Biopython code that builds the backbone (N, CA, C, O; Angstrom):
import numpy as np
from Bio.PDB.StructureBuilder import StructureBuilder

atoms = [
    (1, "MET", "N", (-9.343, 72.707, 88.936)),
    (1, "MET", "CA", (-8.454, 71.848, 89.684)),
    (1, "MET", "C", (-7.066, 71.950, 89.093)),
    (1, "MET", "O", (-6.899, 71.944, 87.874)),
    (2, "ASP", "N", (-6.074, 72.045, 89.954)),
    (2, "ASP", "CA", (-4.679, 71.999, 89.532)),
    (2, "ASP", "C", (-4.088, 70.676, 89.978)),
    (2, "ASP", "O", (-4.390, 70.184, 91.065)),
    (3, "ALA", "N", (-3.258, 70.114, 89.149)),
    (3, "ALA", "CA", (-2.588, 68.861, 89.505)),
    (3, "ALA", "C", (-1.122, 68.975, 89.140)),
    (3, "ALA", "O", (-0.772, 69.467, 88.068)),
    (4, "LEU", "N", (-0.280, 68.523, 90.027)),
    (4, "LEU", "CA", (1.153, 68.452, 89.763)),
    (4, "LEU", "C", (1.539, 66.986, 89.897)),
    (4, "LEU", "O", (1.407, 66.393, 90.968)),
    (5, "ILE", "N", (2.009, 66.420, 88.821)),
    (5, "ILE", "CA", (2.384, 65.007, 88.805)),
    (5, "ILE", "C", (3.888, 64.943, 88.625)),
    (5, "ILE", "O", (4.419, 65.373, 87.601)),
    (6, "LYS", "N", (4.569, 64.408, 89.620)),
    (6, "LYS", "CA", (6.024, 64.270, 89.554)),
    (6, "LYS", "C", (6.357, 62.786, 89.552)),
    (6, "LYS", "O", (5.913, 62.038, 90.423)),
    (7, "ILE", "N", (7.137, 62.372, 88.575)),
    (7, "ILE", "CA", (7.582, 60.980, 88.527)),
    (7, "ILE", "C", (9.028, 60.955, 88.042)),
    (7, "ILE", "O", (9.451, 61.813, 87.267)),
    (8, "PRO", "N", (9.772, 59.971, 88.505)),
    (8, "PRO", "CA", (11.141, 59.827, 88.003)),
    (8, "PRO", "C", (11.109, 59.466, 86.513)),
    (8, "PRO", "O", (10.214, 58.751, 86.063)),
    (9, "SER", "N", (12.077, 59.957, 85.762)),
    (9, "SER", "CA", (12.104, 59.668, 84.327)),
    (9, "SER", "C", (12.155, 58.166, 84.065)),
    (9, "SER", "O", (11.673, 57.700, 83.032)),
    (10, "SER", "N", (12.730, 57.412, 84.984)),
    (10, "SER", "CA", (12.806, 55.956, 84.800)),
    (10, "SER", "C", (11.442, 55.288, 84.850)),
    (10, "SER", "O", (11.286, 54.168, 84.363)),
    (11, "GLU", "N", (10.435, 55.967, 85.441)),
    (11, "GLU", "CA", (9.090, 55.400, 85.543)),
    (11, "GLU", "C", (8.135, 55.953, 84.490)),
    (11, "GLU", "O", (7.013, 55.464, 84.351)),
    (12, "PHE", "N", (8.572, 56.968, 83.747)),
    (12, "PHE", "CA", (7.702, 57.543, 82.732)),
    (12, "PHE", "C", (7.693, 56.638, 81.515)),
    (12, "PHE", "O", (8.725, 56.411, 80.884)),
    (13, "ASN", "N", (6.516, 56.126, 81.196)),
    (13, "ASN", "CA", (6.385, 55.230, 80.060)),
    (13, "ASN", "C", (5.042, 55.488, 79.380)),
    (13, "ASN", "O", (4.296, 56.379, 79.786)),
    (14, "GLU", "N", (4.745, 54.724, 78.368)),
    (14, "GLU", "CA", (3.513, 54.912, 77.595)),
    (14, "GLU", "C", (2.273, 54.730, 78.475)),
    (14, "GLU", "O", (1.285, 55.443, 78.298)),
    (15, "GLU", "N", (2.310, 53.804, 79.404)),
    (15, "GLU", "CA", (1.166, 53.567, 80.286)),
    (15, "GLU", "C", (0.882, 54.792, 81.159)),
    (15, "GLU", "O", (-0.273, 55.194, 81.298)),
    (16, "VAL", "N", (1.910, 55.378, 81.740)),
    (16, "VAL", "CA", (1.739, 56.579, 82.560)),
    (16, "VAL", "C", (1.232, 57.727, 81.694)),
    (16, "VAL", "O", (0.342, 58.471, 82.106)),
    (17, "PHE", "N", (1.796, 57.874, 80.496)),
    (17, "PHE", "CA", (1.358, 58.928, 79.586)),
    (17, "PHE", "C", (-0.127, 58.768, 79.267)),
    (17, "PHE", "O", (-0.865, 59.753, 79.266)),
    (18, "LYS", "N", (-0.568, 57.556, 79.000)),
    (18, "LYS", "CA", (-1.980, 57.312, 78.693)),
    (18, "LYS", "C", (-2.873, 57.659, 79.881)),
    (18, "LYS", "O", (-3.961, 58.203, 79.694)),
    (19, "LYS", "N", (-2.430, 57.355, 81.092)),
    (19, "LYS", "CA", (-3.207, 57.688, 82.285)),
    (19, "LYS", "C", (-3.336, 59.197, 82.460)),
    (19, "LYS", "O", (-4.407, 59.707, 82.790)),
    (20, "ILE", "N", (-2.243, 59.896, 82.236)),
    (20, "ILE", "CA", (-2.276, 61.358, 82.348)),
    (20, "ILE", "C", (-3.178, 61.936, 81.259)),
    (20, "ILE", "O", (-3.960, 62.850, 81.521)),
    (21, "ARG", "N", (-3.075, 61.419, 80.064)),
    (21, "ARG", "CA", (-3.918, 61.888, 78.962)),
    (21, "ARG", "C", (-5.390, 61.653, 79.269)),
    (21, "ARG", "O", (-6.223, 62.508, 78.968)),
    (22, "SER", "N", (-5.727, 60.516, 79.860)),
    (22, "SER", "CA", (-7.112, 60.237, 80.238)),
    (22, "SER", "C", (-7.609, 61.231, 81.281)),
    (22, "SER", "O", (-8.751, 61.687, 81.215)),
    (23, "LEU", "N", (-6.764, 61.564, 82.233)),
    (23, "LEU", "CA", (-7.134, 62.535, 83.251)),
    (23, "LEU", "C", (-7.401, 63.899, 82.624)),
    (23, "LEU", "O", (-8.380, 64.563, 82.965)),
    (24, "ILE", "N", (-6.540, 64.310, 81.718)),
    (24, "ILE", "CA", (-6.675, 65.617, 81.074)),
    (24, "ILE", "C", (-7.972, 65.705, 80.270)),
    (24, "ILE", "O", (-8.610, 66.757, 80.245)),
    (25, "LYS", "N", (-8.361, 64.634, 79.626)),
    (25, "LYS", "CA", (-9.573, 64.635, 78.808)),
    (25, "LYS", "C", (-10.831, 64.907, 79.632)),
    (25, "LYS", "O", (-11.854, 65.317, 79.083)),
    (26, "SER", "N", (-10.761, 64.683, 80.941)),
    (26, "SER", "CA", (-11.949, 64.884, 81.771)),
    (26, "SER", "C", (-12.162, 66.354, 82.136)),
    (26, "SER", "O", (-13.134, 66.673, 82.820)),
    (27, "PHE", "N", (-11.286, 67.252, 81.703)),
    (27, "PHE", "CA", (-11.393, 68.675, 82.000)),
    (27, "PHE", "C", (-11.471, 69.480, 80.712)),
    (27, "PHE", "O", (-10.723, 69.235, 79.765)),
    (28, "ASP", "N", (-12.388, 70.446, 80.687)),
    (28, "ASP", "CA", (-12.475, 71.348, 79.543)),
    (28, "ASP", "C", (-11.380, 72.403, 79.642)),
    (28, "ASP", "O", (-11.060, 72.876, 80.732)),
    (29, "ASN", "N", (-10.817, 72.764, 78.513)),
    (29, "ASN", "CA", (-9.825, 73.833, 78.432)),
    (29, "ASN", "C", (-8.658, 73.644, 79.392)),
    (29, "ASN", "O", (-8.190, 74.609, 79.997)),
    (30, "ALA", "N", (-8.189, 72.420, 79.536)),
    (30, "ALA", "CA", (-7.052, 72.153, 80.418)),
    (30, "ALA", "C", (-5.767, 72.665, 79.769)),
    (30, "ALA", "O", (-5.621, 72.651, 78.547)),
    (31, "GLU", "N", (-4.853, 73.112, 80.605)),
    (31, "GLU", "CA", (-3.535, 73.524, 80.147)),
    (31, "GLU", "C", (-2.530, 72.532, 80.710)),
    (31, "GLU", "O", (-2.599, 72.168, 81.884)),
    (32, "VAL", "N", (-1.612, 72.103, 79.888)),
    (32, "VAL", "CA", (-0.619, 71.116, 80.301)),
    (32, "VAL", "C", (0.769, 71.730, 80.179)),
    (32, "VAL", "O", (1.112, 72.316, 79.152)),
    (33, "THR", "N", (1.561, 71.589, 81.236)),
    (33, "THR", "CA", (2.942, 72.041, 81.228)),
    (33, "THR", "C", (3.823, 70.840, 81.528)),
    (33, "THR", "O", (3.582, 70.110, 82.489)),
    (34, "ILE", "N", (4.831, 70.639, 80.715)),
    (34, "ILE", "CA", (5.773, 69.554, 80.942)),
    (34, "ILE", "C", (7.133, 70.176, 81.229)),
    (34, "ILE", "O", (7.649, 70.960, 80.433)),
    (35, "ALA", "N", (7.703, 69.819, 82.367)),
    (35, "ALA", "CA", (9.023, 70.339, 82.737)),
    (35, "ALA", "C", (9.946, 69.159, 82.996)),
    (35, "ALA", "O", (9.586, 68.215, 83.699)),
    (36, "VAL", "N", (11.124, 69.224, 82.427)),
    (36, "VAL", "CA", (12.133, 68.192, 82.651)),
    (36, "VAL", "C", (13.282, 68.861, 83.376)),
    (36, "VAL", "O", (13.831, 69.853, 82.896)),
    (37, "THR", "N", (13.649, 68.324, 84.533)),
    (37, "THR", "CA", (14.698, 68.945, 85.330)),
    (37, "THR", "C", (15.582, 67.880, 85.955)),
    (37, "THR", "O", (15.109, 66.801, 86.313)),
    (38, "ASN", "N", (16.850, 68.182, 86.083)),
    (38, "ASN", "CA", (17.778, 67.274, 86.750)),
    (38, "ASN", "C", (17.812, 67.507, 88.247)),
    (38, "ASN", "O", (18.300, 66.661, 88.997)),
    (39, "VAL", "N", (17.300, 68.644, 88.689)),
    (39, "VAL", "CA", (17.356, 69.005, 90.092)),
    (39, "VAL", "C", (15.944, 68.969, 90.673)),
    (39, "VAL", "O", (15.118, 69.802, 90.300)),
    (40, "PRO", "N", (15.638, 68.027, 91.578)),
    (40, "PRO", "CA", (14.303, 67.985, 92.175)),
    (40, "PRO", "C", (13.973, 69.322, 92.839)),
    (40, "PRO", "O", (14.831, 69.952, 93.457)),
    (41, "GLY", "N", (12.714, 69.740, 92.701)),
    (41, "GLY", "CA", (12.278, 70.982, 93.312)),
    (41, "GLY", "C", (12.613, 72.218, 92.497)),
    (41, "GLY", "O", (12.376, 73.335, 92.955)),
    (42, "ASN", "N", (13.153, 72.048, 91.314)),
    (42, "ASN", "CA", (13.561, 73.178, 90.494)),
    (42, "ASN", "C", (12.503, 73.535, 89.448)),
    (42, "ASN", "O", (12.788, 74.286, 88.516)),
    (43, "LEU", "N", (11.287, 73.004, 89.593)),
    (43, "LEU", "CA", (10.238, 73.167, 88.597)),
    (43, "LEU", "C", (9.817, 74.623, 88.422)),
    (43, "LEU", "O", (9.515, 75.033, 87.301)),
    (44, "PHE", "N", (9.787, 75.420, 89.500)),
    (44, "PHE", "CA", (9.284, 76.784, 89.435)),
    (44, "PHE", "C", (10.412, 77.812, 89.533)),
    (44, "PHE", "O", (10.202, 78.897, 90.075)),
    (45, "ARG", "N", (11.569, 77.504, 89.035)),
    (45, "ARG", "CA", (12.743, 78.349, 89.217)),
    (45, "ARG", "C", (12.626, 79.726, 88.571)),
    (45, "ARG", "O", (13.375, 80.630, 88.942)),
    (46, "ASN", "N", (11.717, 79.917, 87.620)),
    (46, "ASN", "CA", (11.612, 81.197, 86.939)),
    (46, "ASN", "C", (10.581, 82.129, 87.563)),
    (46, "ASN", "O", (10.367, 83.228, 87.051)),
    (47, "GLU", "N", (9.942, 81.725, 88.646)),
    (47, "GLU", "CA", (8.931, 82.590, 89.229)),
    (47, "GLU", "C", (9.556, 83.550, 90.239)),
    (47, "GLU", "O", (10.571, 83.254, 90.870)),
    (48, "SER", "N", (8.917, 84.700, 90.366)),
    (48, "SER", "CA", (9.409, 85.692, 91.321)),
    (48, "SER", "C", (9.040, 85.267, 92.741)),
    (48, "SER", "O", (8.248, 84.347, 92.949)),
    (49, "LYS", "N", (9.627, 85.953, 93.697)),
    (49, "LYS", "CA", (9.315, 85.696, 95.102)),
    (49, "LYS", "C", (7.827, 85.913, 95.354)),
    (49, "LYS", "O", (7.202, 85.127, 96.067)),
    (50, "GLU", "N", (7.256, 86.960, 94.785)),
    (50, "GLU", "CA", (5.830, 87.255, 94.954)),
    (50, "GLU", "C", (4.964, 86.173, 94.330)),
    (50, "GLU", "O", (3.952, 85.778, 94.909)),
    (51, "GLU", "N", (5.355, 85.686, 93.143)),
    (51, "GLU", "CA", (4.600, 84.617, 92.486)),
    (51, "GLU", "C", (4.647, 83.339, 93.315)),
    (51, "GLU", "O", (3.640, 82.645, 93.457)),
    (52, "TYR", "N", (5.820, 83.033, 93.862)),
    (52, "TYR", "CA", (5.962, 81.847, 94.707)),
    (52, "TYR", "C", (5.025, 81.930, 95.908)),
    (52, "TYR", "O", (4.280, 80.987, 96.177)),
    (53, "TRP", "N", (5.055, 83.049, 96.634)),
    (53, "TRP", "CA", (4.225, 83.186, 97.830)),
    (53, "TRP", "C", (2.743, 83.204, 97.480)),
    (53, "TRP", "O", (1.922, 82.678, 98.232)),
    (54, "SER", "N", (2.398, 83.796, 96.365)),
    (54, "SER", "CA", (1.006, 83.797, 95.924)),
    (54, "SER", "C", (0.534, 82.368, 95.651)),
    (54, "SER", "O", (-0.561, 81.978, 96.058)),
    (55, "ARG", "N", (1.371, 81.595, 94.960)),
    (55, "ARG", "CA", (1.026, 80.198, 94.661)),
    (55, "ARG", "C", (0.935, 79.389, 95.948)),
    (55, "ARG", "O", (0.017, 78.585, 96.111)),
    (56, "LEU", "N", (1.864, 79.593, 96.848)),
    (56, "LEU", "CA", (1.862, 78.873, 98.119)),
    (56, "LEU", "C", (0.624, 79.210, 98.941)),
    (56, "LEU", "O", (-0.025, 78.315, 99.482)),
    (57, "ASN", "N", (0.292, 80.501, 99.037)),
    (57, "ASN", "CA", (-0.891, 80.910, 99.799)),
    (57, "ASN", "C", (-2.177, 80.371, 99.176)),
    (57, "ASN", "O", (-3.094, 79.978, 99.896)),
    (58, "LYS", "N", (-2.253, 80.350, 97.847)),
    (58, "LYS", "CA", (-3.423, 79.771, 97.182)),
    (58, "LYS", "C", (-3.536, 78.284, 97.509)),
    (58, "LYS", "O", (-4.636, 77.779, 97.733)),
    (59, "SER", "N", (-2.417, 77.590, 97.536)),
    (59, "SER", "CA", (-2.426, 76.162, 97.876)),
    (59, "SER", "C", (-2.933, 75.931, 99.291)),
    (59, "SER", "O", (-3.689, 74.991, 99.535)),
    (60, "VAL", "N", (-2.522, 76.780, 100.221)),
    (60, "VAL", "CA", (-2.982, 76.658, 101.610)),
    (60, "VAL", "C", (-4.492, 76.829, 101.669)),
    (60, "VAL", "O", (-5.183, 76.044, 102.318)),
    (61, "VAL", "N", (-5.004, 77.848, 100.996)),
    (61, "VAL", "CA", (-6.451, 78.096, 100.981)),
    (61, "VAL", "C", (-7.173, 76.917, 100.337)),
    (61, "VAL", "O", (-8.197, 76.466, 100.851)),
    (62, "ASP", "N", (-6.657, 76.418, 99.228)),
    (62, "ASP", "CA", (-7.273, 75.266, 98.560)),
    (62, "ASP", "C", (-7.349, 74.060, 99.487)),
    (62, "ASP", "O", (-8.388, 73.405, 99.564)),
    (63, "ILE", "N", (-6.267, 73.763, 100.186)),
    (63, "ILE", "CA", (-6.255, 72.626, 101.114)),
    (63, "ILE", "C", (-7.257, 72.850, 102.235)),
    (63, "ILE", "O", (-7.991, 71.934, 102.603)),
    (64, "GLU", "N", (-7.294, 74.064, 102.783)),
    (64, "GLU", "CA", (-8.244, 74.373, 103.860)),
    (64, "GLU", "C", (-9.683, 74.234, 103.399)),
    (64, "GLU", "O", (-10.561, 73.918, 104.202)),
    (65, "GLN", "N", (-9.937, 74.464, 102.123)),
    (65, "GLN", "CA", (-11.282, 74.352, 101.563)),
    (65, "GLN", "C", (-11.578, 72.937, 101.050)),
    (65, "GLN", "O", (-12.618, 72.695, 100.437)),
    (66, "GLY", "N", (-10.663, 72.019, 101.305)),
    (66, "GLY", "CA", (-10.884, 70.633, 100.905)),
    (66, "GLY", "C", (-10.663, 70.362, 99.430)),
    (66, "GLY", "O", (-11.148, 69.359, 98.907)),
    (67, "LYS", "N", (-9.944, 71.235, 98.755)),
    (67, "LYS", "CA", (-9.725, 71.081, 97.317)),
    (67, "LYS", "C", (-8.489, 70.246, 96.986)),
    (67, "LYS", "O", (-8.265, 69.915, 95.821)),
    (68, "GLY", "N", (-7.696, 69.906, 97.978)),
    (68, "GLY", "CA", (-6.482, 69.147, 97.716)),
    (68, "GLY", "C", (-6.771, 67.664, 97.559)),
    (68, "GLY", "O", (-7.580, 67.100, 98.295)),
    (69, "ILE", "N", (-6.114, 67.043, 96.607)),
    (69, "ILE", "CA", (-6.270, 65.618, 96.375)),
    (69, "ILE", "C", (-4.886, 65.013, 96.199)),
    (69, "ILE", "O", (-4.067, 65.540, 95.446)),
    (70, "VAL", "N", (-4.623, 63.916, 96.886)),
    (70, "VAL", "CA", (-3.366, 63.188, 96.733)),
    (70, "VAL", "C", (-3.724, 61.793, 96.245)),
    (70, "VAL", "O", (-4.572, 61.120, 96.830)),
    (71, "PHE", "N", (-3.075, 61.364, 95.173)),
    (71, "PHE", "CA", (-3.346, 60.062, 94.577)),
    (71, "PHE", "C", (-2.100, 59.194, 94.584)),
    (71, "PHE", "O", (-0.990, 59.678, 94.363)),
    (72, "THR", "N", (-2.293, 57.904, 94.841)),
    (72, "THR", "CA", (-1.271, 56.936, 94.456)),
    (72, "THR", "C", (-1.530, 56.662, 92.977)),
    (72, "THR", "O", (-2.569, 57.072, 92.461)),
    (73, "MET", "N", (-0.633, 55.993, 92.291)),
    (73, "MET", "CA", (-0.878, 55.682, 90.878)),
    (73, "MET", "C", (-2.114, 54.802, 90.716)),
    (73, "MET", "O", (-2.868, 54.980, 89.760)),
    (74, "ASP", "N", (-2.340, 53.849, 91.636)),
    (74, "ASP", "CA", (-3.531, 53.002, 91.558)),
    (74, "ASP", "C", (-4.800, 53.830, 91.759)),
    (74, "ASP", "O", (-5.786, 53.646, 91.045)),
    (75, "GLU", "N", (-4.772, 54.736, 92.727)),
    (75, "GLU", "CA", (-5.934, 55.591, 92.963)),
    (75, "GLU", "C", (-6.190, 56.509, 91.770)),
    (75, "GLU", "O", (-7.343, 56.761, 91.420)),
    (76, "LEU", "N", (-5.132, 57.005, 91.149)),
    (76, "LEU", "CA", (-5.294, 57.837, 89.964)),
    (76, "LEU", "C", (-5.948, 57.049, 88.841)),
    (76, "LEU", "O", (-6.852, 57.553, 88.175)),
    (77, "GLU", "N", (-5.509, 55.843, 88.628)),
    (77, "GLU", "CA", (-6.102, 55.003, 87.586)),
    (77, "GLU", "C", (-7.578, 54.751, 87.867)),
    (77, "GLU", "O", (-8.403, 54.845, 86.959)),
    (78, "ASN", "N", (-7.919, 54.433, 89.113)),
    (78, "ASN", "CA", (-9.320, 54.213, 89.472)),
    (78, "ASN", "C", (-10.141, 55.480, 89.276)),
    (78, "ASN", "O", (-11.276, 55.414, 88.804)),
    (79, "TYR", "N", (-9.580, 56.635, 89.632)),
    (79, "TYR", "CA", (-10.265, 57.913, 89.459)),
    (79, "TYR", "C", (-10.526, 58.181, 87.979)),
    (79, "TYR", "O", (-11.621, 58.600, 87.604)),
    (80, "ILE", "N", (-9.533, 57.944, 87.154)),
    (80, "ILE", "CA", (-9.674, 58.170, 85.717)),
    (80, "ILE", "C", (-10.762, 57.303, 85.136)),
    (80, "ILE", "O", (-11.522, 57.752, 84.278)),
    (81, "HIS", "N", (-10.848, 56.074, 85.587)),
    (81, "HIS", "CA", (-11.824, 55.132, 85.048)),
    (81, "HIS", "C", (-13.143, 55.153, 85.793)),
    (81, "HIS", "O", (-14.029, 54.349, 85.506)),
    (82, "GLY", "N", (-13.286, 56.065, 86.753)),
    (82, "GLY", "CA", (-14.562, 56.235, 87.444)),
    (82, "GLY", "C", (-14.901, 55.115, 88.395)),
    (82, "GLY", "O", (-16.078, 54.838, 88.625)),
    (83, "ILE", "N", (-13.893, 54.461, 88.957)),
    (83, "ILE", "CA", (-14.128, 53.369, 89.899)),
    (83, "ILE", "C", (-14.131, 53.968, 91.306)),
    (83, "ILE", "O", (-13.077, 54.349, 91.816)),
    (84, "PRO", "N", (-15.314, 54.055, 91.943)),
    (84, "PRO", "CA", (-15.382, 54.691, 93.265)),
    (84, "PRO", "C", (-14.801, 53.833, 94.383)),
    (84, "PRO", "O", (-14.941, 52.610, 94.384)),
    (85, "GLY", "N", (-14.153, 54.491, 95.327)),
    (85, "GLY", "CA", (-13.745, 53.851, 96.571)),
    (85, "GLY", "C", (-12.738, 52.738, 96.479)),
    (85, "GLY", "O", (-12.628, 51.954, 97.423)),
    (86, "LYS", "N", (-12.003, 52.621, 95.411)),
    (86, "LYS", "CA", (-10.998, 51.563, 95.316)),
    (86, "LYS", "C", (-9.623, 52.147, 95.367)),
    (86, "LYS", "O", (-8.638, 51.412, 95.300)),
]
sb = StructureBuilder()
sb.init_structure("model")
sb.init_model(0)
sb.init_chain("A")
sb.init_seg("    ")
for serial, (resi, resn, name, xyz) in enumerate(atoms, 1):
    if name == "N":
        sb.init_residue(resn, " ", resi, " ")
    sb.init_atom(name, np.array(xyz, "f"), 0.0, 1.0, " ", f" {name:<3s}", serial, name[0])
structure = sb.get_structure()
């Protein structure tokens, strides 16, 4: 599973960090990348055109296969703590 979590720096605090850390612990051999940018959407600025399209096409296939998940912060917290359907 791949997850991209974007939050404004004004909302990043110890509580959010703990939630992200809890999520990461549920996966073996997880890789974490932290990017800080002043320009929204500039996260992948170093990738080639081919890398961009490859990533985009993989995302389309993942969504078509039902692998995409969108969380609100409350839903993420419930998911981390194993609370079903809340």
